[in-house]
C-alpha positions as CSV (number, residue, x, y, z in Angstrom):
1,X,0.1,-0.1,0.1
2,X,1.2,3.4,-0.7
3,X,2.1,6.0,2.4
4,X,-0.4,8.3,1.6
5,X,-2.9,5.7,3.2
6,X,-1.1,6.6,6.4
7,X,-3.4,9.5,6.5
8,X,-6.6,7.9,6.2
9,X,-6.2,5.7,9.7
10,X,-5.7,8.9,11.5
11,X,-8.0,11.2,9.6
12,X,-10.9,8.7,9.5
13,X,-11.3,8.1,13.3
14,X,-10.7,12.1,14.1
15,X,-13.2,12.8,11.3
16,X,-16.1,10.4,12.7
17,X,-15.4,11.2,16.4
18,X,-16.0,15.0,15.6
19,X,-18.9,14.2,13.2
20,X,-20.2,11.8,15.7
21,X,-20.0,14.2,18.6
22,X,-21.8,17.0,16.7
23,X,-24.3,16.1,14.3
24,X,-25.8,12.5,16.1
25,X,-28.3,13.0,18.9
26,X,-29.8,9.2,19.0
27,X,-27.9,6.6,21.1
28,X,-27.8,3.6,18.9
29,X,-27.0,5.6,15.7
30,X,-24.0,7.2,17.6
31,X,-22.8,3.3,18.8
32,X,-23.7,2.3,15.1
33,X,-21.6,4.8,13.4
34,X,-18.8,5.2,15.8
35,X,-18.6,1.6,16.1
36,X,-18.4,0.8,12.3
37,X,-15.4,3.9,11.7
38,X,-13.9,1.9,14.4
39,X,-13.8,-1.5,12.8
40,X,-13.2,0.7,9.5
41,X,-9.8,1.9,10.5
42,X,-8.5,-1.2,13.1
43,X,-8.9,-2.8,9.3
44,X,-7.2,-0.2,7.7
45,X,-4.7,-0.3,10.0
46,X,-4.3,-4.0,9.9
47,X,-3.9,-3.9,5.9
48,X,-1.1,-1.5,6.4
49,X,0.6,-3.5,8.8
50,X,0.3,-6.5,6.9
51,X,1.0,-5.7,3.1
52,X,4.5,-3.9,4.6
53,X,3.6,-0.7,4.1
54,X,6.7,1.6,5.0
55,X,8.8,4.4,4.2
56,X,8.8,8.4,5.3
57,X,5.6,10.8,4.8
58,X,6.1,14.3,5.0
59,X,3.2,16.3,6.0
60,X,4.5,19.2,6.5
61,X,7.9,21.5,7.0
62,X,8.4,23.9,9.4
63,X,12.3,24.3,8.8
64,X,14.6,21.9,8.1
65,X,15.2,20.3,11.5
66,X,11.3,20.4,12.0
67,X,9.2,18.2,10.1
68,X,5.7,16.9,10.7
69,X,5.6,13.2,8.8
70,X,4.9,9.6,9.5
71,X,6.1,6.4,9.0
72,X,5.7,2.9,10.4
73,X,8.6,1.3,11.8
74,X,8.8,-2.0,13.8
75,X,7.9,-0.7,17.4
76,X,5.2,1.6,15.7
77,X,3.7,-2.1,13.9
78,X,3.9,-3.9,17.0
79,X,2.1,-0.8,18.8
80,X,-0.7,0.2,16.3
81,X,-1.6,-4.1,16.0
82,X,-2.2,-3.7,20.1
83,X,-4.4,-0.6,19.2
84,X,-6.2,-1.7,16.4
85,X,-6.9,-5.2,18.2
86,X,-8.0,-4.0,21.2
87,X,-10.3,-0.7,20.3
88,X,-13.2,-2.5,18.4
89,X,-13.3,-5.2,21.5
90,X,-13.6,-2.3,24.1
91,X,-16.3,-0.5,21.7
92,X,-18.6,-3.8,21.6
93,X,-18.2,-3.6,25.2
94,X,-19.0,-0.1,25.7
95,X,-22.2,-0.4,23.9
96,X,-24.1,-2.2,26.8
97,X,-21.7,-0.8,30.0
98,X,-22.6,2.7,28.4
99,X,-26.1,2.1,27.8
100,X,-28.5,4.5,28.5
101,X,-25.4,7.0,29.7
102,X,-26.6,10.6,29.4
103,X,-23.2,12.0,27.7
104,X,-23.1,9.4,25.0
105,X,-22.3,11.7,22.2
106,X,-19.6,12.8,24.2
107,X,-18.1,10.0,25.3
108,X,-18.2,8.3,22.0
109,X,-17.1,10.9,20.0
110,X,-13.7,11.1,22.0
111,X,-13.3,7.7,22.2
112,X,-13.3,7.6,18.5
113,X,-11.2,10.6,18.1
114,X,-8.6,8.8,20.5
115,X,-7.8,6.4,18.5
116,X,-6.7,8.1,15.5
117,X,-4.6,10.3,17.6
118,X,-3.2,7.1,19.4
119,X,-2.5,5.3,15.7
120,X,-0.7,8.7,15.2
121,X,1.4,8.1,17.4
122,X,2.1,4.8,16.3
123,X,2.9,6.2,12.6
124,X,5.1,9.2,13.9
125,X,8.1,9.6,11.9
126,X,10.1,11.5,13.9
127,X,10.4,12.9,17.5
128,X,8.4,16.3,16.9
129,X,5.6,14.7,15.1
130,X,5.4,11.7,18.0
131,X,5.8,14.7,20.7
132,X,2.2,16.4,18.6
133,X,0.0,13.1,19.1
134,X,1.7,13.1,22.5
135,X,0.2,16.3,23.6
136,X,-3.1,15.6,21.6
137,X,-3.5,12.2,23.2
138,X,-3.6,14.2,26.3
139,X,-6.5,17.1,25.5
140,X,-8.7,13.3,23.9
141,X,-8.3,11.6,26.8
142,X,-9.1,14.4,29.5
143,X,-12.8,14.3,28.4
144,X,-12.9,10.5,28.9
145,X,-11.4,10.7,32.4
146,X,-13.6,13.3,33.6
147,X,-16.9,11.9,31.7
148,X,-19.1,11.4,34.9
149,X,-18.5,14.7,36.5
150,X,-18.3,13.2,40.0
151,X,-16.4,15.4,42.3
152,X,-13.4,12.2,42.0
153,X,-13.8,12.1,38.4
154,X,-13.1,15.9,37.9
155,X,-10.1,15.6,40.8
156,X,-9.2,12.9,38.9
157,X,-9.0,15.0,35.6
158,X,-7.2,17.7,36.8
159,X,-4.5,15.4,38.1
160,X,-4.3,13.9,35.1
161,X,-3.9,17.4,32.7
162,X,-1.4,19.1,35.4
163,X,0.9,15.8,35.4
164,X,0.7,15.0,31.8
165,X,1.3,19.2,30.7
166,X,3.9,18.9,33.1
167,X,5.8,15.8,31.7
168,X,5.0,16.9,28.4
169,X,7.4,19.8,29.1
170,X,10.0,18.2,30.1
171,X,10.2,15.7,26.8
172,X,9.8,19.1,25.2
173,X,13.2,20.0,26.5
174,X,14.5,17.1,25.2
175,X,12.9,17.6,21.8
176,X,14.8,21.1,21.5
177,X,18.2,19.5,22.4
178,X,17.7,16.6,19.6
179,X,16.7,19.8,16.9
180,X,19.3,21.8,17.9
181,X,21.9,19.3,18.0
182,X,21.2,17.5,15.0
183,X,21.3,14.0,13.8
184,X,24.8,13.4,15.3
185,X,23.9,13.8,19.3
186,X,27.3,14.3,20.6
187,X,28.0,11.2,23.0
188,X,28.2,13.4,25.8
189,X,27.2,13.5,29.8
190,X,24.9,16.4,29.0
191,X,23.6,14.6,26.1
192,X,22.4,11.9,28.5
193,X,20.7,15.0,31.0
194,X,18.2,15.3,27.9
195,X,17.5,12.0,27.5
196,X,16.7,11.5,31.4
197,X,14.6,14.7,30.9
198,X,12.7,12.8,27.7
199,X,12.7,9.6,29.9
200,X,11.4,11.2,33.1
201,X,8.7,13.5,31.0
202,X,7.3,10.6,28.9
203,X,7.5,8.5,32.0
204,X,4.2,10.5,33.2
205,X,1.8,8.3,31.0
206,X,4.1,5.4,31.6
207,X,3.5,5.9,35.6
208,X,7.2,5.8,36.5
209,X,7.4,6.6,40.5
210,X,6.8,9.4,41.6
211,X,4.9,10.0,38.8
212,X,2.5,7.1,38.6
213,X,0.3,9.0,41.1
214,X,-2.6,10.2,38.1
215,X,-3.1,6.2,37.1
216,X,-4.9,5.1,40.2
217,X,-7.0,8.1,40.5
218,X,-8.2,8.0,36.9
219,X,-10.3,4.6,37.7
220,X,-12.7,6.9,38.3
221,X,-13.5,7.2,34.8
222,X,-16.0,4.4,32.8
223,X,-13.8,0.9,32.2
224,X,-14.3,1.4,29.0
225,X,-11.6,4.4,29.6
226,X,-9.5,3.0,32.3
227,X,-9.3,-0.5,30.2
228,X,-8.0,1.5,27.4
229,X,-6.3,3.8,29.5
230,X,-4.3,1.0,31.5
231,X,-3.8,-1.7,28.7
232,X,-3.5,0.1,25.2
233,X,-3.9,3.7,24.4
234,X,-1.8,6.4,27.1
235,X,-0.1,4.0,29.3
236,X,1.4,1.9,26.0
237,X,2.2,5.4,24.6
238,X,4.3,6.2,27.7
239,X,6.6,3.0,27.0
240,X,6.5,3.7,23.3
241,X,7.7,7.1,23.5
242,X,10.5,6.0,25.9
243,X,11.3,3.4,24.0
244,X,11.8,5.3,20.6
245,X,13.7,8.1,22.0
246,X,15.9,5.9,23.6
247,X,17.1,3.6,20.9
248,X,15.8,6.1,17.6
249,X,16.9,9.2,18.9
250,X,19.5,9.1,21.8
251,X,21.0,5.6,20.5
252,X,21.4,2.2,22.9
253,X,25.4,2.7,22.5
254,X,25.0,6.6,23.9
255,X,23.4,5.5,26.9
256,X,25.1,2.3,27.4
257,X,27.1,1.8,30.8
258,X,26.3,5.2,31.8
259,X,24.7,6.6,35.3
260,X,21.8,7.6,33.3
261,X,20.8,4.6,32.5
262,X,21.6,3.3,35.9
263,X,19.1,6.2,37.4
264,X,16.7,5.0,34.8
265,X,16.7,1.9,35.6
266,X,16.5,2.5,39.6
267,X,13.5,4.4,39.5
268,X,11.7,1.4,36.9
269,X,12.7,-1.2,39.3
270,X,11.4,0.5,42.3
271,X,8.5,0.8,40.3
272,X,7.9,-2.8,39.8
273,X,8.0,-3.4,43.2
274,X,5.9,-0.5,44.8
275,X,3.2,-0.8,42.0
276,X,2.4,-4.4,43.1
277,X,2.8,-3.6,46.5
278,X,0.5,-1.1,46.5
279,X,-2.0,-3.3,44.7
280,X,-2.0,-5.6,47.7
281,X,-3.4,-2.7,50.1
282,X,-5.6,-1.3,47.8
283,X,-9.3,-2.4,48.5
284,X,-10.6,-0.6,45.7
285,X,-10.7,-3.0,42.7
286,X,-10.3,-0.8,39.6
287,X,-7.5,1.1,41.4
288,X,-5.8,-2.3,42.6
289,X,-5.4,-2.9,38.8
290,X,-4.3,0.6,38.3
291,X,-1.5,0.3,40.9
292,X,-0.7,-3.7,38.8
293,X,-0.7,-1.7,35.8
294,X,2.4,0.6,37.1
295,X,3.8,-1.9,38.3
296,X,3.4,-3.7,34.5
297,X,4.4,-0.9,32.7
298,X,8.1,-0.7,34.7
299,X,8.4,-4.7,33.4
300,X,8.2,-3.3,29.9
301,X,10.5,-0.2,30.5
302,X,13.2,-2.8,32.5
303,X,13.6,-4.9,29.0
304,X,13.7,-1.8,26.9
305,X,16.5,-0.3,29.7
306,X,18.6,-3.4,29.4
307,X,19.5,-1.8,25.9
308,X,20.3,-5.5,24.7
309,X,17.9,-6.6,21.7
310,X,16.7,-9.8,23.6
311,X,15.6,-6.9,26.5
312,X,14.1,-4.9,23.9
313,X,12.1,-7.9,22.5
314,X,11.2,-9.2,25.8
315,X,10.0,-5.5,26.7
316,X,7.9,-5.4,24.0
317,X,6.5,-8.7,24.2
318,X,5.2,-7.6,27.7
319,X,3.3,-4.9,26.0
320,X,1.5,-6.9,23.9
321,X,0.5,-9.4,26.4
322,X,-0.4,-7.3,29.0
323,X,-2.3,-5.5,27.0
324,X,-4.3,-8.8,26.8
325,X,-4.2,-9.8,30.0
326,X,-4.9,-6.7,31.9
327,X,-7.6,-5.3,29.7
328,X,-9.4,-8.7,30.6
329,X,-9.4,-8.0,34.2
330,X,-10.6,-4.0,34.1
331,X,-13.9,-5.9,31.7
332,X,-14.2,-8.4,34.0
333,X,-14.3,-5.6,37.4
334,X,-16.1,-3.1,35.0
335,X,-19.1,-5.6,34.8
336,X,-18.7,-6.5,38.4
337,X,-19.1,-2.7,38.8
338,X,-21.7,-2.6,36.3
339,X,-24.4,-5.2,36.9
340,X,-23.4,-6.2,40.6
341,X,-23.0,-2.7,41.5
342,X,-19.6,-4.1,43.4
343,X,-16.4,-1.8,43.9
344,X,-14.6,-2.6,46.6
345,X,-12.8,-6.0,47.6
346,X,-14.9,-6.8,50.7
347,X,-18.3,-6.9,49.0
348,X,-16.8,-9.6,46.1
349,X,-17.7,-12.7,48.3
350,X,-19.5,-15.3,46.2
351,X,-19.1,-13.4,42.6
352,X,-18.1,-16.4,41.3
353,X,-21.4,-18.1,41.5
354,X,-23.4,-14.9,40.5
355,X,-21.0,-14.1,37.6
356,X,-19.1,-17.4,36.8
357,X,-18.0,-16.6,33.3
358,X,-17.1,-13.1,34.3
359,X,-15.2,-14.6,36.9
360,X,-14.1,-17.0,35.4
361,X,-12.3,-14.9,32.5
362,X,-11.1,-13.0,35.6
363,X,-9.2,-15.8,37.3
364,X,-8.1,-16.5,33.6
365,X,-6.2,-12.9,33.7
366,X,-5.2,-13.3,36.9
367,X,-3.4,-16.7,36.5
368,X,-1.5,-14.7,33.3
369,X,-0.9,-11.5,35.5
370,X,1.2,-13.7,38.2
371,X,2.8,-15.7,35.4
372,X,1.4,-19.0,35.7
373,X,2.3,-21.1,32.4
374,X,1.5,-21.8,30.0
375,X,-1.1,-18.0,30.2
376,X,1.2,-15.3,28.3
377,X,2.1,-13.5,31.3
378,X,4.6,-16.5,32.2
379,X,6.0,-16.6,28.3
380,X,6.8,-12.9,28.5
381,X,8.6,-12.6,32.4
382,X,10.5,-15.9,31.0
383,X,12.0,-14.0,28.0
384,X,12.6,-10.7,30.5
385,X,14.5,-12.6,33.2
386,X,16.6,-14.2,30.1
387,X,17.5,-11.3,29.0
388,X,18.5,-10.2,32.3
389,X,20.1,-13.2,32.9
390,X,22.3,-12.7,29.8
391,X,22.9,-8.8,30.4
392,X,24.5,-10.3,33.3
393,X,25.1,-6.8,35.4
394,X,24.1,-5.9,39.1
395,X,21.1,-3.8,37.9
396,X,19.6,-6.4,35.5
397,X,20.0,-9.5,38.6
398,X,18.5,-6.7,41.0
399,X,15.9,-6.4,38.6
400,X,15.4,-10.2,38.2
401,X,14.6,-9.8,41.9
402,X,12.6,-7.1,41.3
403,X,10.2,-9.3,39.0
404,X,10.2,-12.2,40.7
405,X,8.8,-10.3,44.1
406,X,6.6,-8.4,42.1
407,X,5.1,-11.7,40.9
408,X,4.4,-13.2,44.2
409,X,2.7,-9.7,45.1
410,X,0.8,-9.8,42.2
411,X,-0.4,-13.8,43.3
412,X,-2.0,-11.7,46.5
413,X,-3.9,-9.1,45.1
414,X,-5.0,-11.3,42.4
415,X,-5.9,-14.6,44.0
416,X,-7.6,-13.1,46.8
417,X,-10.5,-12.0,44.6
418,X,-10.6,-15.5,43.5
419,X,-10.9,-16.7,46.4
420,X,-13.7,-14.4,47.8
421,X,-15.3,-14.5,44.3
422,X,-15.3,-18.7,44.3
423,X,-15.1,-20.0,47.8
424,X,-17.4,-17.3,50.0
425,X,-18.0,-16.9,53.5
426,X,-21.6,-19.3,54.2
427,X,-24.5,-16.9,53.3
428,X,-23.0,-14.7,51.3
429,X,-23.6,-16.1,47.7
430,X,-26.2,-13.8,46.1
431,X,-28.9,-14.7,43.5
432,X,-27.0,-15.5,39.7
433,X,-27.3,-12.3,37.4
434,X,-24.8,-12.8,34.9
435,X,-23.3,-9.6,32.4
436,X,-24.5,-9.2,28.9
437,X,-23.6,-10.7,26.1
438,X,-21.9,-7.9,24.5
439,X,-19.6,-7.8,27.8
440,X,-19.0,-11.6,27.4
441,X,-18.3,-11.5,24.5
442,X,-15.1,-9.3,24.3
443,X,-14.1,-11.1,27.7
444,X,-14.4,-14.4,26.3
445,X,-12.1,-13.8,23.3
446,X,-9.5,-11.9,25.5
447,X,-9.6,-14.7,28.1
448,X,-8.8,-17.2,24.9
449,X,-6.4,-14.9,23.8
450,X,-4.4,-14.9,27.4
451,X,-3.7,-18.6,26.6
452,X,-3.3,-18.5,23.2
453,X,-0.4,-15.9,23.4
454,X,1.1,-18.1,25.8
455,X,1.1,-20.9,23.9
456,X,2.2,-19.4,20.9
457,X,4.8,-17.5,22.8
458,X,8.0,-18.4,20.9
459,X,6.0,-17.2,17.8
460,X,5.6,-13.9,18.9
461,X,9.3,-13.7,20.4
462,X,10.2,-14.6,16.9
463,X,8.5,-12.0,15.1
464,X,9.3,-9.3,17.7
465,X,12.8,-10.3,17.6
466,X,12.6,-9.7,13.8
467,X,11.1,-6.5,14.5
468,X,13.6,-5.0,16.3
469,X,16.2,-6.1,14.2
470,X,15.8,-3.2,12.1
471,X,17.4,-0.9,14.5
472,X,20.7,-0.2,14.0
473,X,22.9,-2.6,15.4
474,X,25.6,-0.1,16.6
475,X,23.5,1.1,18.7
476,X,23.8,-1.9,21.3
477,X,25.4,-1.9,24.4
478,X,25.1,-3.1,27.4
479,X,24.9,-1.8,30.9
């Protein structure tokens, strides 16, 4: 396919979301229209990915060094595949979850619009373009976070907006340095300091400690929003931006073995343990999963910051697999909230008998997140540990310990929900009332995907390894 097809993949959902918000008044019409636009956009994205479309498309030139352009690189294909797979399933789930919501036009409008912006991040041809779409992602998702307009949601939206704008400012400093310095960045301490600006700037959306606290607060949003925020769009965009900043802008050879790499890894490893520990303590079910996301994003960054091909491959694999596992868990808890009115752990007694299919899917997600074979989480964690062992450095070995400790915490914060659901105290079994088919179909498909990804783990690893092999070999290094 011609590179000009990059533009429709971005503009179709952006225009569709805007059109739906301005001109539709009937909820069913909005659902059909936005659902159709979402499916068409996903189909177009997969056509671009599977046809091998690549090459730079210059959209606008502001100066010799400031060009807005699009390109579908290897990591971009991975990020676009995740988004294009999960958005239609989330749309179907939202049809039931958001049924009867008085602000349906606003929700479906920004839901569809943000899909186009997310694909724009995947298709960004340089750091400047990525930064522009990154800012647009914040603006298109803030209305989704504050959708219910409760005090909690409004507060979460303000925190999310302030944190995202602050992080973007730090990332902008790094961007300016790369533009001023040109393509050949000097291998100096100054360059590494500016890389750290970018790391922590983009690290806001990747929820790196201590910049993570907006993410649990965003659980106030409707579940279709939190599912995408915590599994596909915003948080993965942060990891993706750090990946491209590290390997395609500054270069792994500039960072390998330096205090900058050690500092970033130290924050990441602390986040791995901190996020899972906080999930154990959290009683609110959606916020519990949000802290789990904080930890798992750090898993991805751990692989990325090892600065080895194996580490980057494993980090990308965990990005893909975690998206499937975590969105399953959020969908299950969202169904519980919508149909049983339950938000806190202490009220989950007997849920497995009231909503057996929903909680069975949650159990599959829990086993996968822990890393029980043959589910997806086991495979991606295995490759992360193997990459760390191959790196053979003190921080890499410390990271292995952090991942294993986090897995132990994960067993605590997921299996206690399963225990309460399927093995309740006597007299705590409510009447059975399962979620509707529009929620159950995505849930069951994603639960099977968690198993299928694990069984096909070697195939996924080989594909991703080939994807990262396109990065110039002279950029590889190790701490």
